[in-house]
C-alpha positions, 0 to 999 in steps of 0.5 A, spaced: 690 517 673 697 515 670 698 514 663 698 507 663 691 507 666 692 506 674 688 510 678 690 513 685 685 516 689 687 521 694 684 526 699 686 533 698 690 535 705 694 541 706 700 536 709 705 531 707 702 524 706 705 518 703 701 515 698 702 508 695 705 509 688 706 516 689 711 518 695 710 523 700 705 529 697 702 535 699 695 534 695 692 541 697 699 544 694 699 539 688 692 540 686 692 548 687 689 552 681 688 545 677 682 542 675 679 536 672 683 534 666 689 538 667 696 534 668 700 534 674 707 532 675 708 527 681 715 525 682 717 522 675 709 521 673 705 525 670 698 524 672 691 527 669 686 529 674 680 525 674 673 526 677 671 522 683 666 518 680 664 511 681 669 508 675 674 512 678 673 510 686 672 502 684 679 502 680 682 506 685 679 503 691 683 500 697 683 493 697 684 487 702 679 482 701 677 479 694 671 484 691 665 482 687 666 485 680 662 490 677 659 485 672 656 481 678 654 487 682 650 489 676 647 482 676 645 482 683 642 489 683 638 488 677 636 481 679 634 483 686 630 490 683 634 494 688 633 501 687 632 508 690 629 508 697 631 500 699 634 497 705 639 492 703 643 488 708 650 486 705 653 481 709 661 480 708 663 487 706 670 485 705 673 491 701 666 494 699 666 493 692 659 491 692 657 496 697 660 502 692 655 500 687 649 499 692 650 506 695 650 509 688 644 506 686 640 507 693 641 514 693 639 519 699 633 515 701 636 508 701 639 505 707 645 500 706 646 495 712 653 492 712 656 486 716 663 484 717 666 479 722 673 481 720 676 488 723 682 488 718 677 487 712 672 492 715 677 497 715 678 497 708 671 497 706 669 502 711 675 507 708 672 506 701 665 507 703 667 514 706 671 516 700 664 515 696 660 518 701 665 524 700 664 524 693 657 522 691 652 527 690 647 522 694 649 517 699 644 512 703 644 512 710 649 507 712 649 502 718 655 498 719 655 491 724 661 488 726 660 481 727 657 475 724 651 477 721 647 471 724 649 474 731 648 482 729 642 482 724 638 488 726 630 487 726 629 491 720 625 490 714 630 489 708 628 489 700 634 485 699 639 481 702 646 479 699 650 474 703 658 474 701 661 469 706 663 462 706 658 459 710 651 461 708 646 457 712 646 460 719 646 467 716 640 465 712 636 462 718 638 468 722 635 473 716 
């Protein structure tokens, strides 16, 4: 995390990799011998090593599509009573902001099913979910469906369905 609060989520790799806003860095060498709370110098920036928890992953997530805010996601989770062990369908994965919160709430016993028709959005959302699966102690089973939800919805019993898309009627009828 930069002193100004900007978060950079990086994978620890023993190779030189370009990171937006940081330059080309070997994160394994940079972070070797350091721990959470330590400061490291990257170029001309001092960064504080932070734990990879939900707030840091959301603040530093890759983005393409507009994301659902934590406040709105919390409302959905609360209003729908989503919890551990549930099976949830989220249609309109986008950048995966809501998916990160759902994954955290569902834990190991849940099942998150995502659908996204646009590959360029799905690639970003799936990257964010991959990062979360590597950082969270518990992570639900995840099934991603490529396409319009009305064309790909599986025959599963869902505890909740969240549709984040411009046209809802065909999706509602299919679900």
